[in-house]
DRENTI-739905 format. One line per 8 residues: number of its first residue (from 1); for each residue x negated, y negated, z of C-alpha. Coordinates in pm, 1 decimal, padded with zeros to 6 digits. Last residue first. Layout:
NUM	X,Y,Z | ...
//
This chain:
361	-06752.1,-17344.6,07665.7 | -06911.7,-17012.0,07756.5 | -07246.9,-16919.4,07603.1 | -07428.2,-16590.3,07554.1 | -07804.4,-16540.0,07511.9 | -07987.2,-16244.1,07367.1 | -08177.8,-15922.6,07409.3 | -08089.0,-15573.1,07288.4
353	-08263.0,-15237.7,07288.5 | -08194.8,-14869.8,07222.2 | -08482.6,-14622.0,07211.7 | -08253.5,-14345.4,07344.2 | -08407.3,-14379.6,07694.1 | -08245.2,-14720.1,07721.8 | -08329.2,-15090.8,07707.3 | -08134.1,-15402.9,07803.7
345	-08143.0,-15780.6,07789.1 | -07910.9,-16062.2,07898.4 | -07949.6,-16440.5,07918.8 | -07649.2,-16642.4,08035.7 | -07529.8,-16992.2,07937.5 | -07230.8,-17168.3,08097.3 | -07426.7,-17483.3,08183.6 | -07679.9,-17288.0,08384.2
337	-07929.6,-17025.8,08275.2 | -07769.0,-16734.3,08460.0 | -07997.1,-16431.8,08435.1 | -07925.2,-16076.9,08330.3 | -08144.6,-15766.7,08325.6 | -08062.5,-15413.8,08211.4 | -08211.2,-15065.2,08241.2 | -08061.9,-14744.6,08101.1
329	-08151.4,-14381.7,08163.1 | -08099.1,-14035.0,08014.5 | -08269.4,-13776.9,08236.8 | -07992.2,-13531.0,08141.0 | -07865.4,-13526.1,08502.0 | -07812.3,-13903.2,08504.9 | -08009.9,-14228.4,08535.9 | -07914.4,-14591.6,08598.0
321	-08115.0,-14910.4,08647.9 | -07980.4,-15259.9,08709.0 | -08140.3,-15603.3,08755.3 | -07960.9,-15929.4,08837.4 | -08056.5,-16299.3,08847.5 | -07817.5,-16586.9,08928.6 | -07918.9,-16601.6,09293.6 | -08079.9,-16270.8,09376.9
313	-07931.0,-15943.0,09263.2 | -08078.3,-15592.4,09264.1 | -07924.9,-15271.6,09137.6 | -07973.2,-14896.4,09139.6 | -07746.6,-14633.5,08986.8 | -07780.2,-14256.1,09032.7 | -07552.4,-14020.4,08840.7 | -07471.9,-13650.3,08862.2
305	-07340.9,-13364.5,08647.5 | -07341.6,-12996.9,08744.5 | -06970.5,-12942.9,08666.9 | -06888.5,-12965.6,09040.0 | -06961.1,-13337.9,09037.4 | -07222.3,-13565.5,09197.3 | -07231.9,-13939.2,09261.5 | -07488.2,-14193.2,09378.6
297	-07471.8,-14572.1,09413.7 | -07749.8,-14796.0,09549.6 | -07736.8,-15173.2,09578.4 | -08007.6,-15420.8,09683.5 | -07903.9,-15783.4,09739.4 | -07976.0,-15778.9,10110.8 | -07780.4,-15456.1,10162.9 | -07537.1,-15279.1,09933.9
289	-07425.5,-14918.2,09969.0 | -07255.6,-14661.1,09752.3 | -07134.3,-14305.3,09796.6 | -07000.7,-14036.2,09566.8 | -06789.5,-13724.4,09531.0 | -06664.3,-13575.7,09205.8 | -06421.5,-13293.6,09130.3 | -06368.9,-13183.6,08770.3
281	-06055.1,-13007.8,08643.3 | -06096.9,-12756.7,08362.8 | -06008.4,-12870.0,08012.3 | -05703.4,-12870.1,07784.1 | -05597.1,-13223.7,07874.7 | -05860.1,-13386.9,08094.3 | -05839.5,-13305.8,08464.9 | -05994.3,-13538.4,08720.3
273	-06038.6,-13504.9,09096.0 | -06203.6,-13799.0,09267.2 | -06389.4,-13887.9,09585.3 | -06550.9,-14210.4,09703.9 | -06757.7,-14330.3,09999.1 | -06834.4,-14693.5,10078.3 | -07126.1,-14829.1,10284.9 | -07218.2,-15195.0,10351.2
265	-06939.2,-15359.8,10552.5 | -06841.8,-15033.5,10719.4 | -06710.5,-14687.7,10630.4 | -06526.5,-14833.6,10332.4 | -06302.8,-14563.3,10190.2 | -06237.8,-14476.9,09827.1 | -05995.1,-14228.7,09675.6 | -05932.0,-14110.6,09319.1
257	-05664.5,-13899.6,09155.0 | -05694.3,-13814.4,08786.1 | -05455.5,-13705.1,08512.3 | -05449.7,-13580.4,08152.7 | -05149.2,-13440.8,07965.1 | -05170.2,-13307.2,07610.0 | -05374.6,-13372.9,07294.8 | -05082.7,-13555.4,07127.2
249	-05093.9,-13799.2,07416.9 | -04970.6,-13816.9,07778.4 | -05190.9,-14010.7,08018.9 | -05230.4,-14029.4,08395.3 | -05400.0,-14232.4,08666.9 | -05355.2,-14218.8,09045.1 | -05563.4,-14457.3,09255.5 | -05590.2,-14444.4,09635.8
241	-05760.7,-14699.3,09862.1 | -05825.4,-14594.5,10224.0 | -05827.6,-14865.8,10492.7 | -05522.3,-14727.8,10670.5 | -05326.3,-14707.4,10343.6 | -05416.3,-14886.4,10023.6 | -05212.0,-14828.6,09708.2 | -05254.6,-14783.6,09335.8
233	-05042.3,-14622.6,09064.6 | -05143.9,-14604.8,08699.1 | -04963.9,-14495.3,08384.8 | -05018.6,-14376.2,08029.2 | -04797.6,-14308.4,07728.3 | -04896.1,-14207.8,07375.0 | -04630.2,-14223.7,07100.9 | -04898.9,-14235.0,06832.0
225	-05241.9,-14308.7,06982.7 | -05374.1,-13954.3,06944.1 | -05246.5,-13938.3,06586.3 | -05450.5,-14242.7,06488.2 | -05420.9,-14617.7,06433.7 | -05065.1,-14635.4,06562.6 | -04841.6,-14865.6,06358.3 | -04514.3,-14679.7,06397.3
217	-04622.3,-14516.0,06722.6 | -04457.5,-14730.0,06990.8 | -04760.0,-14680.3,07212.4 | -04671.2,-14702.5,07581.6 | -04808.9,-14849.1,07903.3 | -04682.6,-14802.1,08260.4 | -04817.0,-14993.9,08561.1 | -04734.6,-14949.4,08929.4
209	-04878.3,-15119.7,09239.0 | -04773.6,-14950.8,09560.6 | -04743.5,-15141.9,09891.4 | -04368.1,-15189.0,09860.6 | -04287.9,-15136.8,09495.1 | -04506.2,-15365.7,09284.4 | -04462.0,-15417.1,08911.9 | -04628.2,-15356.1,08577.9
201	-04487.3,-15302.9,08230.1 | -04685.9,-15231.2,07914.7 | -04642.8,-15257.5,07536.9 | -04846.7,-15171.2,07227.7 | -05094.7,-14913.5,07353.8 | -05452.7,-14827.3,07267.0 | -05629.5,-14493.9,07289.3 | -05956.9,-14401.3,07458.7
193	-05929.6,-14649.1,07747.9 | -05942.2,-14345.4,07983.4 | -05634.8,-14331.7,08206.2 | -05474.3,-14674.2,08163.2 | -05490.4,-14655.3,07784.8 | -05601.8,-15003.1,07685.4 | -05351.6,-15259.2,07555.5 | -05434.4,-15412.0,07215.1
185	-05271.5,-15174.3,06967.4 | -04986.8,-15427.9,06927.1 | -04988.2,-15658.1,07230.8 | -04663.7,-15701.8,07427.9 | -04678.9,-15738.0,07806.8 | -04396.4,-15724.5,08062.5 | -04478.3,-15834.2,08417.0 | -04268.7,-15766.0,08727.8
177	-03898.1,-15811.4,08801.9 | -03962.1,-16112.6,09026.4 | -04109.8,-16286.2,08724.4 | -04340.9,-16221.3,08432.7 | -04336.8,-16245.5,08054.2 | -04645.7,-16171.0,07847.4 | -04762.2,-16212.3,07485.8 | -05103.6,-16057.2,07429.6
169	-05343.0,-16159.8,07156.1 | -05271.3,-16285.2,06808.1 | -05569.9,-16303.2,06575.0 | -05729.3,-16575.7,06366.4 | -05994.5,-16471.3,06118.1 | -06369.3,-16404.1,06091.7 | -06340.3,-16032.0,06151.6 | -06582.9,-15956.9,06434.3
161	-06820.6,-15761.0,06211.8 | -07013.9,-15494.6,06397.6 | -06951.4,-15340.1,06738.2 | -07316.9,-15248.4,06788.3 | -07316.0,-15031.0,07098.8 | -07537.2,-15015.6,07409.8 | -07231.2,-14933.1,07624.9 | -07241.8,-15234.9,07859.5
153	-07408.6,-15458.4,07601.3 | -07129.0,-15416.8,07348.3 | -07266.9,-15602.1,07045.2 | -07087.9,-15848.9,06817.9 | -07127.7,-15982.7,06463.5 | -06978.4,-16309.2,06345.3 | -06636.3,-16473.3,06362.0 | -06359.0,-16510.4,06615.7
145	-06037.8,-16716.9,06626.8 | -05813.9,-16628.4,06917.8 | -05445.8,-16675.1,06993.3 | -05297.1,-16610.8,07336.4 | -04941.8,-16610.4,07469.9 | -04787.0,-16681.4,07807.4 | -04454.4,-16661.4,07988.7 | -04331.7,-16734.7,08338.5
137	-03969.7,-16659.4,08433.3 | -03846.1,-16907.5,08695.2 | -03484.6,-16969.3,08601.1 | -03563.1,-17287.9,08404.6 | -03815.5,-17101.1,08192.0 | -04190.0,-17121.9,08243.9 | -04494.3,-17200.4,08032.8 | -04838.5,-17085.0,07924.9
129	-05040.4,-17107.0,07605.2 | -05395.6,-16972.6,07592.6 | -05603.9,-17065.8,07287.4 | -05937.0,-16888.1,07246.0 | -06221.8,-17009.4,07022.0 | -06495.0,-16780.3,06895.5 | -06859.8,-16747.7,06810.3 | -07089.2,-16472.2,06693.6
121	-07453.3,-16391.6,06634.8 | -07639.2,-16064.1,06596.1 | -07991.1,-15989.2,06480.5 | -08139.7,-15675.5,06333.4 | -08342.2,-15359.6,06377.7 | -08149.5,-15063.1,06240.3 | -07827.6,-14940.6,06403.6 | -07798.5,-14585.3,06526.4
113	-07546.3,-14337.2,06388.3 | -07183.0,-14244.4,06434.7 | -07000.4,-14064.3,06153.1 | -06633.7,-14114.7,06240.1 | -06583.5,-14432.3,06044.0 | -06295.4,-14301.6,05834.7 | -06514.9,-14311.0,05524.9 | -06777.9,-14098.6,05698.7
105	-06520.6,-13840.7,05802.6 | -06378.0,-13827.2,05449.5 | -06730.3,-13785.0,05312.4 | -06793.2,-13491.1,05544.9 | -06463.8,-13333.9,05437.1 | -06564.6,-13368.1,05072.2 | -06897.6,-13197.9,05135.7 | -06723.0,-12917.0,05324.4
97	-06477.2,-12862.0,05036.7 | -06758.8,-12856.3,04779.4 | -06951.2,-12600.4,04983.4 | -06640.4,-12385.9,05036.3 | -06559.9,-12384.2,04663.3 | -06916.9,-12293.7,04570.0 | -06908.6,-12010.3,04825.8 | -06575.5,-11890.2,04684.6
89	-06719.0,-11881.2,04333.6 | -07014.5,-11675.2,04452.0 | -06787.0,-11442.1,04649.1 | -06558.9,-11393.9,04349.0 | -06856.3,-11311.5,04128.4 | -06991.7,-11066.3,04386.4 | -06651.5,-10895.5,04412.9 | -06658.7,-10834.8,04042.7
81	-06430.0,-10971.0,03773.2 | -06457.1,-10719.7,03490.8 | -06639.3,-10858.1,03190.7 | -06437.2,-10946.2,02883.6 | -06611.7,-11284.7,02880.0 | -06275.3,-11452.3,02930.8 | -06242.1,-11289.1,03275.2 | -06561.9,-11440.2,03415.1
73	-06466.3,-11781.8,03286.7 | -06124.4,-11748.0,03447.6 | -06280.4,-11649.7,03780.8 | -06509.3,-11953.1,03779.3 | -06233.1,-12188.2,03673.8 | -05996.3,-12068.7,03947.3 | -06256.9,-12107.8,04221.7 | -06369.4,-12456.8,04124.5
65	-06029.1,-12601.4,04038.4 | -05932.3,-12739.3,04380.0 | -06286.7,-12856.8,04441.3 | -06313.8,-13058.1,04119.7 | -06043.5,-13312.9,04192.1 | -06129.9,-13340.8,04560.9 | -06497.0,-13384.4,04475.8 | -06419.5,-13664.4,04232.9
57	-06197.7,-13834.5,04489.4 | -06471.8,-13810.2,04751.2 | -06729.9,-13964.9,04520.5 | -06496.3,-14253.0,04437.3 | -06413.3,-14299.1,04806.9 | -06782.8,-14300.3,04896.3 | -06845.0,-14575.8,04641.9 | -06564.5,-14782.8,04794.7
49	-06711.7,-14725.0,05140.5 | -07050.6,-14851.4,05027.8 | -06891.7,-15165.2,04885.4 | -06677.1,-15221.6,05194.8 | -06966.3,-15191.5,05437.4 | -06876.1,-15354.9,05770.4 | -06500.1,-15375.3,05724.9 | -06485.7,-15028.2,05575.6
41	-06651.3,-14867.9,05875.1 | -06997.0,-14772.7,05998.0 | -07021.5,-14639.0,06351.4 | -07307.4,-14775.3,06560.6 | -07491.3,-14679.0,06875.6 | -07772.7,-14931.6,06921.8 | -08115.8,-14856.5,06774.2 | -08240.0,-15217.3,06772.1
33	-08093.1,-15553.5,06871.9 | -08167.5,-15925.8,06857.7 | -07979.4,-16226.8,06993.9 | -07684.8,-16462.2,06963.7 | -07367.2,-16533.9,07157.1 | -07073.1,-16774.3,07147.7 | -06764.8,-16857.2,07353.3 | -06481.4,-17107.7,07352.9
25	-06192.1,-17222.9,07567.0 | -05866.7,-17406.2,07497.8 | -05581.7,-17422.0,07747.4 | -05226.6,-17509.0,07641.1 | -04955.7,-17595.8,07894.8 | -04578.2,-17578.0,07915.3 | -04336.7,-17696.3,08186.8 | -04298.4,-18053.6,08060.5
17	-04248.5,-17947.5,07700.5 | -04168.6,-18271.5,07509.8 | -04528.9,-18325.2,07403.1 | -04733.8,-18010.4,07457.1 | -04882.2,-17989.2,07107.7 | -04950.1,-18364.1,07095.9 | -05131.5,-18357.8,07428.7 | -05334.1,-18054.9,07325.4
9	-05438.7,-18222.5,07000.4 | -05552.2,-18532.4,07192.3 | -05764.3,-18318.5,07424.4 | -05924.1,-18139.5,07131.4 | -05998.2,-18468.6,06951.0 | -06147.5,-18625.7,07263.4 | -06375.4,-18326.3,07313.4 | -06501.5,-18353.5,06955.3
1	-06552.4,-18728.7,06979.5
//
């Protein structure tokens, strides 16, 4: 009955629109976690945040008067104001100011910590609507309804509350001119994913793929996102793949140029030069190989950093292990259970752990 109802709803929604289509998909996940990277925010702990705001406001009110009050009290006692008294008052002022700044950081969600032992579960439904105009311009839009608590298995992070409300995803238009995408604060920075953009445009010029993304700024979540622009250019020439990435934010200009070349069916070499705004450029070389389900990837940079990643796949089962120059390591395992279900587990050298099952409907 449930499937019949969804199909009937789709037919009604698309009636009279011969060139339009609506696709409905769903997902869910559940499991356990411990010690994952976690940043508290207002959505996850509104009561605690409200208490912090009260404390911060009280500190702000008292901090501005701390120094003046202390000096005035010293003067009213007909005792000369000494340098020691001023220093004592200044120290109290500085301590109060630092405490208030720490609270402001915590309120803003900047104080990262590790999650306690717990469970996570979430579910969502995604609606994808597609169509085309009479002159051949394709368009699409997505709406998603998500609820529950999420983890980011790839980064060993607890993402927290998933909102529990409907959200608008990207709206795109594409044709011979390229693809134009609108998604307020939902388009990743093409250079480093650190900031989010509102609009992007991609096209192909000859053998070069170009994409430009921009943050309008009016609703930017932070100063780094405001009016940020990033771009990417990719091409393959004589078997060598080149990728140029760049970003312009309030912090300055960042750029990287990467190259990869397949020596044969099993071995690929890579090289990259990367310069983050305000920092020295970093050059990295690497190599990877895959044979009989076993993969090995190594890389080394001129800033004394290196990575080694090992993997093994067989059927629907996969194992990975990675280690770097700090001896920090991660190990993960995934297994396809059939019917759209997948088991995944991971551990790290930072005493992080997760294990659970995800479902695709």
